[in-house]
N, C-alpha and C positions, 0 to 999 in steps of 0.2 A: 237690354242692360244699358246703363248710362256709360258715357265715355270715362276713361280712367281720369282720376283727379290729377291736377298738376302738382309739381313739386312744391309750389307755394302753398297749395291746399294742405299738403302733408305737413309742411313746416308750421302752418297755423294750428293744425291738429296737435302736433307735438307740443307747441307752446301752451295750448289750452290744457293738455294733460299735465304738463309740468306745473302750471299755475294752480291747477286743481289739487295736485299732490301736496302743495304747500299749505292748503287750507285745513282748517280743523275738520277731522274726519266725521264729526257729529254735525257739523253745520256748513258743509261745503256745497250743498245743493241750493240752487237758486230759490226753491220754494221755501227754504228755511229762513229767508230774509225778506220780510214783507216790503222792504224799501228797495230791493234790487230792481234796477230799471228793466231787466229782461223778463221779469216775472209777469205773466199775463194770465187772464182767466182761461184762455185756450190751453196754455201750457200746464196750468194747474189741473184742468180737467183731464188732460192727457196723462198726467201723473196718477190721478185717481183711477183712470182706466187701466193703467199699468198695474196698479196695486190690485184691482179686482181680478185682472187676468191671472196673476200669479198666486192669488189667494184661492182660486178655484181649483177643484180637483181635476187633474188631467192625466191621461195615459202618458207616462214618461216616454214610452217608445215613439210616440207621435209628436212630441214637443220638438219644435225646430230650435236650432242653435240660436243664441242671441249675443254671442261674444266670440272674438278671436284673440289668440294669444301670440305674442312674439317672444320666442325664446332665443336670445342672442348669443352668438359665439364671438369671440374676439378675433379680429383679423389684423395682421400686420402685412402691409404690402410695400414692396420696394426692391429694387435690384440689389442683391447682396445680403438681404436680411437673414438668409439661412445661417450666416455666421454667428447670429445671436442665440441660436438654440441652446448652446452649452451654458451660457449665462442664465437663460430662462430656467433651465433645469436646476442650476445652483440656487436660483431664487426660490424654486419650489422645494429646495432641500432634498432633492432626489438622491437616494443612495445606490440604487441599481435601476438602470434604464434598459428597456427592451426596444431595440430599433428594428422595425419591420420594413422589408423592401422585397422586390422581385429580382430574379437572376439578371435581368437586363440592366435595371437601374443600379444594381450592385457594382457594376463596372464603370459607371458614368459619373459625371461631375456632381450631381445632386448629393449622392451618398458620400462622396469624398469630402464635400463641403461640410456635411453634418459631422462626419468622423473627426475632421480637423477641429471643428468647434468643440466637440465633446472632449477631445484630448487636450486642447489648449486650456479648457476650463476644468480639467482633471475630474471628469464625470465618468463613473464606472458604468460600463455598458456591455450588453451582449447583442449580437446581430442575428436575426432570422431572415435569410435571403431566399427563401423557397416559396414565397407567396405566388399563387397561381393567377395568371391574368384571366379574367372572367372566372372567379372562384366558384367552387362547389362546396356542398356540405362536407365532403371528404377533406378538401384542402383547408376549410375552416377548422375542422377538428384537429388536423395536424398542427396548425398554428396555435390552437388553444392548448394542446398538450405541451408544446414548447413553452408557452407562457406559464402554465401551471408548474412546470419543472423548475423554472427560474424565479417565479414569483416576484416580478419587478414591482417597484413602487411608482413607476411612471413609464409611459410609452411614447415612442416617436414613430410616425408612419411617414415613409419617404417613397412616394410613387403616385400612381393614378388612383382612380376610385377603387380598383380591386385591392390595392395595398391598404388604403385607408379603411375600407369596409372590413377587411380581414383583421386589422388591428383593433377595430371596435369590438368585433366578436371575441377576440382573445382577451381583451380587457373585461368584457362582460362576464364571460364564463370563468375567468380566474377569480372574480369576486364571488361567484356562485359555484364552487368546485364540485358540489354534489348534484347540480342541476342536470337533468336530461337535456340533450341538445334541442329537442323540439319544444321545451318549456317556453322559450322566449320567441320562437318563430311565430310570425303572424298567423292568426286564425284565417281560414279553417284548416290550414296545413298543420300548424302547431297550436299551442295552447294560448299564445299571446299573453303570457304571464307579465304583469307589470314589474318594472325594476324599482325596488324599494330600498336599494343601497346606493351610497355614493361610490362611484367608480374611481379608479386611479386617474390622475391627470394624463391626458393624451394630447400631444402636439402633432398636428398634421401638416406635412409639407408636400403640397401637390406638385407633380411633374407633368401634368397634362392640364389643358384648359377646357374642362368640360363638365365633370360630374358635380362639382361643388360639394363633394363629400367631406371636405375639410370643415364644414360647418353644419352638416345635417345630422340628424339622429337616426339615420337608416344605414343598414348594412345588407346589401343584396348579394344573393348567391344562387347558383344552379342547384336545385334539389334533385339529385340524380335519380332517386327511386321513381319520381313522377315525371321526369323529363321537362321541367319548366323552372323558371326562376321564382323565387319568393324572397323573403327577407325578414329582418328584425327591425322594428321601428319603435324608438322611445327617446325622449329628450335626453335621458341620462347618457346616451351614447355619444352625444355631441362632443367633439374635441374641445378642450379648454382653450386652445389657440390654433389658428390656422396661419402658418407662415407662407405667404404667397409671394414667391420670388420669381420674377420674369426670367431670370437667368436659368432657372430649372426647366423651362419648357423648350429651350433652344435645341435640345437633343432629340425632340420628337420627330419621327419620320413623317412624311407628308400624309400618309394614310391615317396616322394617329391624329394629326391635326384635323383631318376631315371628320373622323369618327367622333372625336371628343367635341369638336365644334357643333356637330349636328345634335349632340346630346344637349348642349346649351340651347340651341334653337328650339328643340322640342320642350325643354324645361320651360322656356319663356312662353311659348305658344300655349302649352297645356295649362300653365298656371293662370295665364290671363283669361282663358276661356273656361276655367273650371267652374263648377257649381258654386254660386255665392255661399259664403260661410253661413249666412242667415237662413239658407234653405236646407242645410244639412240636418239630418236626424239620425239618432236621437240626441237630444241635449244631454250632456253627461250629468249624472246626479252628483258626481264629485269632480271638481275641476282637475284633479290629478288624472282623470280618465279622458280628458279632452285629447283627441288624437293629434299626432304630429302634423298630419296633413288635414287642413281644416276648411279648405275651399278658398275661392278668390276673395280678396278683401281690399279696401282702399289703399293700403300702404304697399302691399305686394304688387298691386296693379301697376303702380308708377314704375317700379324697377323692372318688372317682367317685360313691359313694353319697351323700356329703354334698352334692356339687354338684347331684345329681338332686333332693334335697329342697329345695334353694334355688330351683331353677328352678320346681318345682311351686308353691312359695309366692309367688315374686316376679315371675315373668314375667307372669301375669295382671294383677298390680297395675301393672307398668310399662306395659303396653299400655292398660289402662283409664284411667290418669291420667298424661299426659305430664309433669305437675309433681311426680310422686312420685319425688323424687330419691333417697330412701332405697332404693326398689325398684330403681332404675337402678344405684345403687352396688352393691347386693347381687348383681345380675345380672352386673356386671363382675367381682366377686369369684368368682361361680360359674364364669364362663368361665375365670378364672385357675385355679381348683381343677381343673376338668375338662380344661383344655387345656394346662396348663403342667407343668413338672417341678420347680418350686421355689417354695415359699412359706413363709417363716419357717425352720423347722428340718427340714422333711421333704419329700422328693420326692413328687410327686402326679400324678394325672390320666391322660388318655389318651395323653399324649406318649410314654410308654414302654410302656404296656399295649397301645395300639392300638385301632382300631375294626374293625368287620367288615362285616356284610351291608348295613345301611342305607347306609353310605357306598359300598360296592362297587356296589350297585344304582343309586345316585344318579348315578354318572358318565355312563352312557349316557342317562339321563333328560335331563340338561342338554345333552349333546352332540347328541342327536337332536331337540331342540326346534326347531320350524320357525317358529312364529308366536306362541307365548304370551309375553306381556310382563307381568310382575308389577306390580301397582299401586305407585306411589310410588318406583319405580326410574327415575331421570331419565337414561335412556340411549335411543339411537336404534336399538336392535336388540332382537330377541327375547331374553328372559332368564327363566330359572327360577333364583331365588336358591338358593345352595347349601343353606341350611338347609331350604328348602321341598322341594327334591328329595330330601333325606335323610329328612325326616319322613314323607313320603307313603307310604313303604313300611314304616314302623315297626310299625304294627299287625299286618300280615301277617308281618313278620320275627319279632316276639317271640311270636306265636302258634306259629310254626314251631319256634323254638328252645326253647320252654318245657319240652319233655320232655327236653331235653339237659342242662339244669342247673336243675331246678325250684326249688331253694332260692334261687338268685340271682334268679329271676323273682318269687318270693314276696317277697323283700326289696324289690325294685323296686315291686311292687304296694303294699306297705305304705307306701312313700314317697309314693304317690299317695293315701293315706288309707284303704286297705282294711284291715279288721280281720284280723290275721294268723290268728286262730283260724278264720276262715271260708274259708280257702284250702287246698285240697288240692293235693298235688304234681301230681296228674293234671290239675288245672285251672289251674295257675299261669300258663301262657302265655296262655290264653284270657282270664283275668281281667285280666292286665296289658294285653293287647291292647285289651280293652274300655275300660279307663281311659285308655289312650293316645288311643283314638278320640274319647272324650268331651272330652279335653283339647284336641285339634286342632279339634273342632267348636266349642267355646266360644271359641276364638281366631279363628274364621271362616277357617280355613285351607282352600284349595281341596279339594274333595271327591274326592280320589284322582287318579290319573293321567288319567282321562277328562276332568277339568276343565282339564287342560293341553293337551288335544287328542289324546291317545293313545287307541288302541283295541286290541282283541285282535289285529288284523292287524300291529301294531308289535312284538308280543312277541318274535318271532324275532330282530329287530334288537336289541332291548333285551338279550336273553340273550347274543347275540353280543358286544355291547359290555361285558358284565359278565365274561365268561369270562377276559379278560386281567388282571382286577383281583386277581390272586392275592395280591398284597402284603397286601390286607386281607381278602379273602373266606376265605382259609385260616385266619384267626383266629376264624371262627365256632366256637361251642362244639362243633360236630360236624364241623369241617373245611369245606373249600369244597364247596358243593352242586353236584350235577350239573345238566345242562341241563334235565331235566324238573322238578326242584325249583325252579330259578330261574324257569322259565316259570310255574309255579304261584304263586310269590310275586308276580310281576308281574300275573298275572291277578287275584289276590285284592286287589291294590292299585288296581285300576281305579276302584273306588268304596269309600269307607271308612265312610260314614254316610248 
């Protein structure tokens, strides 16, 4: 694969798109103007070939994608911007707002700042403070029932990815009160029903620097009956606004900093190395059916790689010194770059490119956990934080994918400080894997799956839990791995260092 385009390349692309948008829709193509200086015989023949290609009968299931979409969410970034949420809701003419949070955040500054803003602006609100960290289908349903009972006309999510994802689900099923829970859950676990209604406005206020859920159309949960994670994915779930306030992440414990930061790391790495959008099949027959995760593309590439560099630089600083507010702020920006679809002038991150194997493998790791409880997570049940479950397989994943797109792995290794001239294409995956391993060890991350209580005897169940995660695993640069390859990835992740 070619190296990621520069920001200047993206800027020129956006300028071109803007200039094209101003042209007459019937005459905006170069071949419509015989005097246009860029029109050549070669380009004309190319257009003829394009026409012949799409006029021919083809099997739709075998047609590769030819486009990618950027569905943008609005982001407001700055210290203290949480205070504006009440005015935002008045601007939306909201009459009754449901505020979702978890029991821990309910006692801290972020929720207090939201409540003060709502009351100052005389916004009518109800609070649901029982969101489960690492939610399940059961906890989703409890939040949905609360929402159906109160039937709000706007939502506010104050918390990490668990809170924001739970609020998305509550918003969705309140709009479809008669729907069965599995109707909208990703296939093959659920029916993957498309969302054809406009949902209520949702303002997301993240308190962790990791998931980027404030601007994505996904809601992830543990499906208890099958012991693995799955989710709901549709653009309609995207929050209307993400209020990204660095003051809200200062209450994060060190281990939450690490876990959420590692989620950013893997978002960036997986997005950058994902299957190119133009290689994905099938091409949707209706653009409404184009998936939220579409594969790597020139615009996401720029920001995924930039976010990776930021994590490498700032996550160790944020972990080492809890008072390093600049590092915390930069990690929040990195999460926004890697996980969102809009920042300033250009769409970015994994939100449209997608993730692949680290995330796909992580879902059964969380779901099959029986006794491991990660430090500094104040819950009364076993928990593997999402960022930890994603990161523990990263060394084996990128060792495996290195041969499939070596140039991308070289770029990533350089982001970790490796001299580009010292990397061969044949060793790119191994060198990136080695740097990832050292990065995890320096952060004192658990040493592989065995540290969570897993052994080789669990690999069959882990593979079984990964196979249904086609929404993400098929975006691996080589496509979805088979059972033997998945088993090898889990076996190689039992111990990392």
